[in-house]
Backbone as numpy.savetxt, mean C-alpha at the origin, in Angstrom:
# Nx Ny Nz CAx CAy CAz Cx Cy Cz
-11.68 -2.14 -3.70 -10.06 -1.54 -4.16 -9.73 -0.75 -2.57
-7.99 -1.10 -2.54 -7.78 -0.04 -1.38 -6.72 0.82 -2.18
-6.23 1.96 -1.48 -5.19 2.72 -2.01 -4.47 3.62 -1.05
-3.41 3.29 -0.50 -2.60 3.72 0.64 -1.40 4.49 0.05
-0.76 5.56 0.78 0.00 6.27 0.46 1.23 5.66 1.29
2.53 5.71 0.08 3.73 5.11 0.36 4.19 5.81 1.15
4.48 6.45 2.43 5.41 7.27 3.14 5.39 7.39 4.53
7.12 7.96 4.76 6.99 8.00 6.41 7.19 9.82 6.51
6.94 10.47 5.77 7.05 11.79 5.99 5.89 12.23 6.67
6.38 12.88 7.60 5.00 13.21 8.26 4.02 14.40 7.84
4.42 15.11 7.38 3.66 16.37 6.43 2.40 15.71 5.30
3.02 14.84 4.71 3.07 13.73 3.76 1.69 13.03 4.48
2.44 12.66 5.26 0.41 11.89 6.13 -0.57 12.98 6.59
-0.18 13.51 7.61 -1.41 15.03 7.58 -2.29 15.36 6.68
-1.22 14.95 5.30 -1.93 15.66 3.96 -2.95 14.68 3.46
-3.05 13.62 3.95 -4.16 12.46 3.74 -5.48 13.15 3.68
-5.66 13.78 4.46 -7.31 14.04 4.58 -7.59 14.86 3.40
-6.44 15.07 2.68 -7.13 16.17 1.57 -7.36 14.74 0.54
-6.88 13.77 0.49 -7.87 12.78 -0.15 -8.51 11.75 0.39
-9.77 11.69 0.09 -10.92 11.06 0.50 -10.82 9.72 0.26
-10.15 8.93 -0.64 -9.89 7.77 -1.31 -9.22 7.49 -0.62
-7.93 7.59 -0.17 -6.83 7.19 0.88 -7.30 5.92 1.79
-6.72 5.35 2.10 -7.36 4.26 3.22 -6.46 3.87 4.12
-4.92 4.54 3.88 -4.12 4.46 5.30 -2.68 4.46 4.23
-1.89 4.44 5.02 -0.40 4.49 5.22 0.74 3.26 5.25
1.48 2.81 4.15 2.57 2.04 4.30 3.87 2.37 4.61
4.58 2.15 5.19 5.95 2.73 5.40 7.10 1.04 5.63
7.95 1.48 5.92 9.24 0.61 5.64 10.38 0.80 6.30
11.29 0.79 6.55 12.54 0.63 7.40 13.35 1.99 6.97
13.42 1.74 5.41 13.92 2.79 4.59 13.30 4.07 4.78
12.36 4.40 4.49 11.62 5.26 4.45 11.21 6.08 5.88
11.40 5.51 6.65 11.31 5.85 7.93 12.67 6.30 8.57
13.92 5.52 8.41 15.12 5.99 7.96 15.37 7.66 7.35
15.18 7.69 6.10 15.63 8.59 5.28 14.85 9.71 5.76
13.69 9.62 5.96 12.74 10.96 6.90 13.31 11.41 8.40
14.17 10.42 9.24 14.67 10.26 10.27 13.10 10.92 10.87
12.46 9.54 11.06 10.85 9.53 12.01 11.19 8.45 12.96
10.46 8.77 13.65 9.73 7.49 15.16 8.60 6.73 14.85
8.74 6.17 14.32 7.45 4.92 14.51 6.68 5.72 15.09
6.57 5.34 16.39 5.33 5.87 17.39 4.40 7.01 16.94
5.36 8.32 16.73 4.84 9.30 15.81 4.23 9.24 14.96
4.57 8.54 13.83 3.78 8.14 12.74 2.13 7.51 13.05
2.57 6.72 13.99 0.98 6.30 14.09 -0.08 6.80 14.83
0.55 7.82 15.41 -0.02 9.12 15.98 -0.72 9.63 15.27
-0.31 10.38 14.21 -0.30 11.14 13.17 -1.58 10.08 12.15
-1.01 9.42 11.96 -2.03 7.94 11.18 -3.25 8.24 12.00
-3.30 7.53 13.57 -4.82 7.70 14.30 -5.37 8.34 14.41
-4.96 9.72 14.48 -5.67 10.83 14.48 -6.92 11.24 13.35
-6.60 10.02 12.03 -7.37 10.69 10.79 -7.88 9.27 10.86
-8.08 7.91 11.94 -8.47 6.81 11.59 -8.58 5.80 10.86
-7.14 5.95 10.10 -6.79 4.83 8.83 -5.64 4.31 9.16
-5.70 3.11 8.34 -4.57 2.06 8.95 -3.27 2.44 8.47
-2.41 1.73 9.50 -0.73 2.28 9.23 -0.20 0.58 9.06
0.95 0.56 8.08 1.75 -0.59 8.02 3.03 -0.63 8.54
3.38 -1.27 9.56 4.38 -1.33 10.13 5.40 -2.36 9.84
6.84 -2.28 9.59 7.30 -3.39 9.50 8.03 -4.04 10.30
8.25 -5.45 10.59 9.45 -5.39 11.37 10.62 -6.13 11.40
11.57 -5.61 12.05 12.79 -5.81 11.33 13.63 -6.83 12.50
13.04 -7.65 12.93 13.95 -8.71 14.13 13.82 -10.16 12.77
14.36 -10.81 13.35 14.76 -11.56 12.37 14.47 -13.31 13.34
14.21 -13.39 14.44 13.76 -14.77 14.93 12.45 -14.85 14.98
11.99 -15.56 15.35 10.09 -16.35 15.53 9.95 -15.45 16.61
10.31 -15.59 17.76 10.33 -14.79 18.48 10.29 -13.29 19.02
11.21 -12.74 18.27 11.52 -11.36 18.59 10.34 -10.94 17.50
10.23 -11.05 16.30 9.67 -11.06 15.36 8.28 -10.43 15.91
7.90 -11.88 17.02 6.34 -11.88 17.68 6.59 -10.57 18.21
7.47 -10.73 19.73 7.28 -9.60 20.48 7.22 -8.21 19.91
8.24 -8.20 18.58 8.15 -6.67 18.04 6.67 -6.42 17.73
6.29 -7.14 16.85 5.42 -7.31 16.23 3.83 -6.64 17.20
3.83 -7.27 18.05 2.58 -7.04 19.60 2.93 -5.85 20.11
4.50 -5.52 20.30 4.24 -4.09 20.82 3.95 -2.95 19.74
4.26 -3.29 18.68 3.71 -2.17 17.43 2.34 -1.56 17.26
1.47 -3.28 17.50 0.03 -3.46 17.45 -0.76 -2.84 18.62
0.08 -3.27 19.80 -0.49 -2.34 20.52 -0.63 -0.92 21.08
0.09 0.22 20.15 -0.18 1.33 20.09 -1.52 1.76 19.19
-2.04 0.84 18.36 -3.24 1.05 17.99 -3.67 -0.33 16.86
-4.30 -0.38 17.95 -5.23 -2.41 17.51 -5.99 -1.91 16.24
-6.92 -0.96 16.32 -7.64 -0.96 15.41 -6.80 -0.39 13.95
-5.78 -0.08 13.93 -5.65 0.25 12.73 -3.75 0.07 12.39
-3.06 -0.81 13.10 -1.85 -1.29 12.73 -1.82 -2.38 12.04
-1.27 -2.84 10.49 -0.95 -3.70 10.33 0.20 -4.10 9.73
0.94 -5.57 10.42 2.06 -5.91 10.94 2.85 -6.41 9.48
3.91 -5.78 8.62 4.43 -6.00 7.01 5.92 -6.89 7.90
5.42 -8.34 7.41 6.58 -9.72 7.76 7.41 -9.41 7.13
8.20 -9.33 6.67 9.33 -9.71 5.69 8.97 -11.36 5.28
9.41 -11.47 3.58 9.54 -12.78 3.32 10.67 -13.76 4.16
10.42 -14.52 4.86 11.79 -15.33 5.37 11.12 -16.56 5.83
12.31 -17.15 6.40 11.94 -18.34 6.89 11.31 -18.39 8.17
11.78 -17.26 9.25 11.00 -17.31 10.42 10.41 -16.38 10.48
10.06 -15.43 9.52 8.58 -14.82 9.14 7.37 -14.98 9.32
7.78 -16.64 8.20 6.43 -17.25 7.78 5.82 -17.96 8.99
7.02 -18.29 10.16 6.93 -19.05 10.70 6.00 -18.22 12.27
6.02 -16.90 12.04 5.25 -16.06 12.90 3.91 -16.05 12.90
3.38 -15.75 11.42 2.38 -15.22 10.81 0.90 -16.07 11.57
1.33 -17.43 11.58 -0.08 -18.22 12.42 -0.37 -17.93 14.21
1.30 -17.29 14.20 0.82 -16.79 15.88 -0.34 -15.25 15.75
0.44 -14.68 14.77 -0.02 -12.91 14.80 -1.72 -13.76 14.98
-2.23 -14.28 13.50 -3.03 -14.72 12.91 -4.34 -15.33 14.27
-3.44 -15.67 15.13 -4.05 -16.57 16.56 -4.49 -15.35 17.27
-3.84 -14.11 17.20 -4.41 -13.42 18.05 -5.32 -12.10 16.86
-5.40 -12.15 16.09 -6.07 -11.69 15.38 -5.75 -10.27 14.96
-4.08 -10.48 14.62 -3.55 -9.28 14.66 -3.05 -9.27 12.96
-3.79 -8.50 12.42 -3.73 -8.51 11.30 -1.48 -8.34 10.05
-1.52 -9.17 9.24 -0.54 -9.27 8.65 -0.48 -8.97 7.52
0.68 -8.87 6.75 0.79 -8.35 5.19 2.77 -9.09 4.88
2.83 -10.06 4.00 4.11 -10.42 4.01 4.25 -9.70 2.78
5.58 -9.24 3.16 6.32 -8.22 2.29 7.26 -8.89 1.73
8.25 -7.84 0.75 9.36 -8.11 0.21 9.23 -9.68 -0.75
7.69 -9.84 -1.61 7.22 -10.16 -2.61 8.53 -9.79 -3.87
9.14 -11.10 -4.52 9.43 -10.77 -6.20 9.05 -12.34 -6.60
8.65 -12.59 -6.02 8.27 -14.22 -7.23 7.10 -14.86 -6.68
6.25 -15.63 -7.71 4.97 -15.98 -7.84 5.10 -17.51 -6.58
5.90 -17.76 -6.88 6.45 -19.08 -5.68 6.34 -18.29 -4.16
6.74 -17.21 -4.05 6.66 -16.91 -2.42 5.52 -16.66 -2.08
4.35 -15.92 -3.21 3.27 -16.03 -2.92 2.40 -17.20 -2.74
2.76 -18.20 -3.18 2.29 -19.63 -2.85 2.23 -20.13 -1.90
3.75 -19.98 -1.66 3.66 -20.21 -0.11 3.39 -19.84 1.34
2.95 -18.42 0.58 2.58 -17.66 1.80 0.61 -17.83 2.11
0.29 -17.93 0.96 -1.22 -18.35 0.71 -1.56 -19.18 1.83
-1.30 -20.53 2.05 -1.61 -21.30 3.20 -1.95 -20.61 4.44
-1.29 -19.10 4.80 -0.53 -18.95 6.19 -1.79 -17.90 6.46
-2.68 -17.48 5.18 -3.77 -16.69 5.27 -3.59 -15.42 6.01
-2.27 -14.81 5.28 -1.83 -13.44 5.64 -3.35 -12.15 4.91
-3.29 -11.33 5.57 -4.09 -10.58 5.08 -3.93 -9.74 3.72
-2.48 -9.66 3.56 -2.26 -9.47 2.48 -0.62 -9.62 1.96
-0.71 -9.77 1.21 1.02 -10.42 0.45 1.09 -8.81 -0.47
2.74 -8.47 -0.57 3.12 -7.24 -1.30 3.98 -7.60 -1.86
4.15 -7.52 -3.16 5.04 -7.98 -4.18 5.39 -6.43 -5.11
6.90 -6.22 -5.12 7.39 -5.16 -5.48 7.28 -4.92 -7.15
6.33 -4.18 -7.53 6.41 -4.41 -8.83 7.32 -3.81 -9.95
7.85 -2.30 -9.42 8.90 -1.90 -10.11 10.58 -2.34 -10.26
10.51 -2.83 -8.95 12.00 -3.66 -8.45 11.88 -5.24 -9.32
10.83 -5.55 -9.53 10.68 -7.00 -9.90 11.11 -6.40 -11.21
10.53 -5.60 -11.94 11.12 -5.28 -13.33 12.38 -4.86 -13.73
13.18 -4.50 -12.77 14.44 -4.13 -12.71 15.20 -5.36 -12.87
14.88 -6.40 -12.00 15.59 -7.51 -11.61 15.38 -8.50 -13.18
14.72 -8.20 -14.37 14.42 -8.69 -15.34 12.85 -9.55 -14.90
12.36 -9.18 -14.03 10.96 -10.07 -13.99 9.43 -9.24 -14.60
8.20 -9.47 -14.13 7.45 -9.07 -14.72 6.07 -9.19 -13.92
6.47 -7.41 -13.18 5.93 -7.63 -11.74 3.97 -7.28 -11.94
3.77 -6.92 -13.26 2.01 -7.27 -13.72 1.75 -8.80 -13.64
2.64 -9.13 -14.75 2.34 -10.80 -14.71 2.04 -11.49 -13.47
2.73 -11.24 -12.42 2.52 -11.94 -11.05 1.57 -11.58 -10.91
1.37 -10.43 -10.96 -0.37 -10.00 -10.21 -1.54 -10.44 -10.77
-1.47 -10.70 -11.93 -1.91 -11.80 -12.66 -2.25 -12.91 -12.32
-1.33 -14.05 -12.44 -0.96 -15.24 -11.91 -1.84 -15.49 -10.61
-0.84 -14.53 -9.32 -1.42 -14.61 -8.42 -3.03 -14.57 -7.86
-3.42 -13.74 -8.58 -4.54 -13.58 -8.54 -5.85 -14.66 -9.26
-5.15 -15.46 -10.08 -5.91 -16.31 -10.55 -5.87 -17.28 -9.73
-4.26 -17.65 -8.88 -4.77 -18.80 -7.86 -5.56 -18.79 -6.84
-5.45 -16.81 -6.16 -6.23 -16.73 -5.00 -7.77 -16.63 -5.44
-8.27 -16.68 -6.54 -9.65 -16.77 -6.87 -9.94 -17.83 -7.05
-8.86 -19.33 -7.91 -9.21 -20.41 -7.53 -9.11 -21.27 -6.51
-8.00 -20.80 -5.30 -8.29 -21.56 -4.23 -9.10 -21.03 -3.35
-9.70 -19.96 -3.62 -10.87 -19.37 -2.42 -10.25 -19.17 -1.62
-8.99 -18.24 -1.65 -8.45 -17.22 -0.38 -8.87 -15.80 0.03
-8.96 -15.75 0.96 -9.17 -14.20 0.90 -8.09 -13.05 1.14
-6.70 -13.74 1.06 -5.93 -12.87 1.23 -5.64 -11.49 -0.25
-5.45 -10.40 0.34 -5.29 -9.50 -0.67 -4.31 -9.29 -1.42
-3.98 -8.75 -2.35 -2.86 -8.46 -3.36 -2.79 -7.14 -3.21
-1.69 -6.60 -1.93 -1.35 -4.86 -2.30 -0.04 -5.10 -2.73
-0.08 -4.23 -4.18 0.99 -4.04 -4.87 1.61 -2.65 -4.54
3.12 -2.92 -4.77 3.60 -1.61 -4.06 4.98 -1.66 -4.83
6.05 -0.46 -4.71 7.11 -0.10 -5.27 6.71 0.20 -6.82
6.73 1.63 -7.20 5.84 2.36 -7.75 6.73 3.39 -9.01
6.84 3.22 -9.73 7.48 4.78 -10.52 6.71 5.59 -11.64
5.40 4.83 -11.93 4.94 5.57 -13.05 2.88 5.46 -12.85
2.43 6.15 -13.20 1.33 6.25 -13.00 0.60 4.83 -13.94
1.12 4.12 -14.88 1.55 3.46 -15.67 1.23 2.26 -15.51
2.09 1.99 -14.33 2.32 0.65 -13.74 1.24 0.63 -12.60
0.86 1.51 -11.65 -0.58 1.71 -11.16 -1.48 1.16 -11.85
-1.77 1.66 -12.97 -2.70 1.17 -14.07 -3.29 -0.65 -14.95
-1.17 -0.52 -15.07 -1.65 -2.05 -15.22 -2.07 -3.30 -14.13
-1.16 -2.60 -12.97 -1.73 -4.07 -11.68 -2.61 -3.83 -11.53
-3.54 -2.86 -11.44 -4.97 -2.80 -11.44 -5.98 -3.97 -12.30
-5.01 -3.65 -13.41 -6.38 -4.66 -14.50 -6.15 -5.85 -14.35
-4.69 -6.37 -13.76 -4.27 -7.13 -13.75 -5.07 -7.93 -12.22
-5.20 -7.26 -11.60 -6.38 -8.06 -10.42 -5.61 -7.29 -9.31
-4.70 -6.97 -8.77 -4.35 -6.28 -7.58 -5.81 -5.62 -6.95
-6.04 -6.01 -5.29 -7.02 -5.55 -4.54 -6.69 -4.09 -3.96
-5.36 -3.79 -3.91 -4.63 -2.94 -2.81 -3.49 -2.36 -3.81
-3.79 -1.23 -3.51 -1.91 -0.47 -4.27 -1.64 0.29 -2.88
-0.11 0.83 -2.94 0.30 1.95 -2.35 1.46 2.69 -3.20
1.38 3.68 -2.90 2.08 4.74 -4.26 2.69 5.97 -3.15
4.03 5.87 -3.94 4.44 7.25 -3.44 3.75 8.76 -3.46
3.80 9.61 -3.04 3.38 11.40 -2.88 3.44 12.25 -4.60
4.45 11.76 -5.53 5.14 11.41 -6.52 3.65 10.97 -7.74
3.66 9.93 -7.44 3.06 9.36 -8.29 1.20 9.64 -8.05
0.84 9.77 -6.62 -0.23 9.90 -6.25 -0.44 11.91 -6.92
0.18 12.81 -6.98 0.34 13.57 -7.63 0.67 13.99 -9.00
0.92 12.89 -9.82 1.01 12.85 -11.07 -0.98 12.21 -11.40
-1.03 11.42 -10.91 -2.57 10.89 -11.10 -3.52 12.47 -10.78
-3.13 12.89 -9.70 -4.43 14.15 -9.33 -4.14 15.27 -10.60
-2.92 15.61 -11.07 -2.75 16.62 -11.63 -2.52 16.37 -13.51
-3.60 15.86 -13.72 -3.91 15.34 -15.37 -4.18 16.58 -16.22
-2.68 17.51 -16.80 -3.07 18.42 -17.18 -3.95 18.28 -18.52
-5.07 17.72 -19.37 -5.87 17.66 -19.58 -7.07 17.28 -19.08
-7.03 16.83 -18.19 -8.57 17.44 -17.35 -8.85 18.75 -16.68
-7.54 19.13 -16.65 -7.65 20.29 -15.97 -7.92 21.82 -17.67
-7.31 21.38 -18.69 -7.71 21.89 -19.32 -9.40 21.97 -19.44
-9.81 20.54 -19.41 -10.92 19.98 -19.96 -11.94 21.45 -18.74
-11.58 21.32 -17.54 -12.18 21.98 -16.38 -12.21 23.32 -16.73
-11.00 23.77 -16.96 -10.77 25.03 -17.64 -12.01 25.78 -18.91
-11.59 24.93 -19.93 -12.80 24.84 -20.94 -13.79 24.93 -20.78
-14.56 24.37 -19.35 -16.11 24.52 -19.39 -16.40 25.60 -18.56
-15.02 26.60 -17.62 -15.43 27.53 -17.26 -15.97 28.60 -18.24
-14.79 28.62 -18.91 -14.86 30.13 -20.12 -15.62 29.53 -20.38
-16.28 28.63 -21.64 -17.52 28.25 -22.22 -18.76 28.79 -21.44
-18.78 28.42 -20.14 -19.86 28.88 -18.95 -20.27 30.62 -18.86
-18.54 30.91 -19.12 -18.56 32.66 -18.81 -19.02 33.32 -20.11
-18.59 32.57 -21.14 -18.97 33.09 -22.73 -20.74 33.36 -22.84
-21.05 32.16 -22.76 -22.24 32.24 -22.50 -23.17 33.05 -21.46
-22.92 33.25 -20.23 -23.58 34.27 -19.20 -23.45 35.94 -19.63
-22.19 36.02 -20.12 -21.85 37.46 -20.80 -22.85 37.77 -21.85
-22.83 36.78 -23.03 -23.51 36.43 -24.51 -25.53 36.68 -23.63
-25.33 36.24 -22.44 -27.06 36.49 -21.88 -27.04 37.83 -21.49
-26.06 38.87 -21.56 -25.99 39.78 -20.50 -26.01 40.91 -21.33
-25.58 40.74 -22.51 -25.35 41.83 -23.61 -26.85 41.98 -24.94
């Protein structure tokens, strides 16, 4: 199981050292634009933690995507995973990266059929957008469950990295459905980490312990 932080915020990326279960960071052009961040800087920050960072290509032709991807990978060969948006040209370039031992993730997945045609290329990951699929009338959890059945049946090594979450419940459901990995925004991560029932239980334990010790000294 792998858990990634979905962010391009430099402060959040620095903070991942506080979460020892985080395997790395996923980014996309929208997040980077929102934060007015520089790809090179984000890579440097994650590199200091020796974790993975997913960088998405933006070019449109096979040749351009390949050149762009190689340039990103060269900045951090031990940690960069290239996110290739699902498209005819994007699929063409995956075998080239595979030949060069450059890890890839096919992203912008909205249907089971997109995963089916991606699997013969043996990308390291496929990335379905769980919440967005639901917003367009689909069922992201069902997609993950069915994709996992195919992957197991065909004995493919590709991992399902589920993205696009708005709630902890969505995270729980896709993991039960068989997702190998998830990438979540800081808000969802904080919701997981700050369960009020856990906080109450810890407080109660401390109160009971202190009470017992006070009685012992009375």
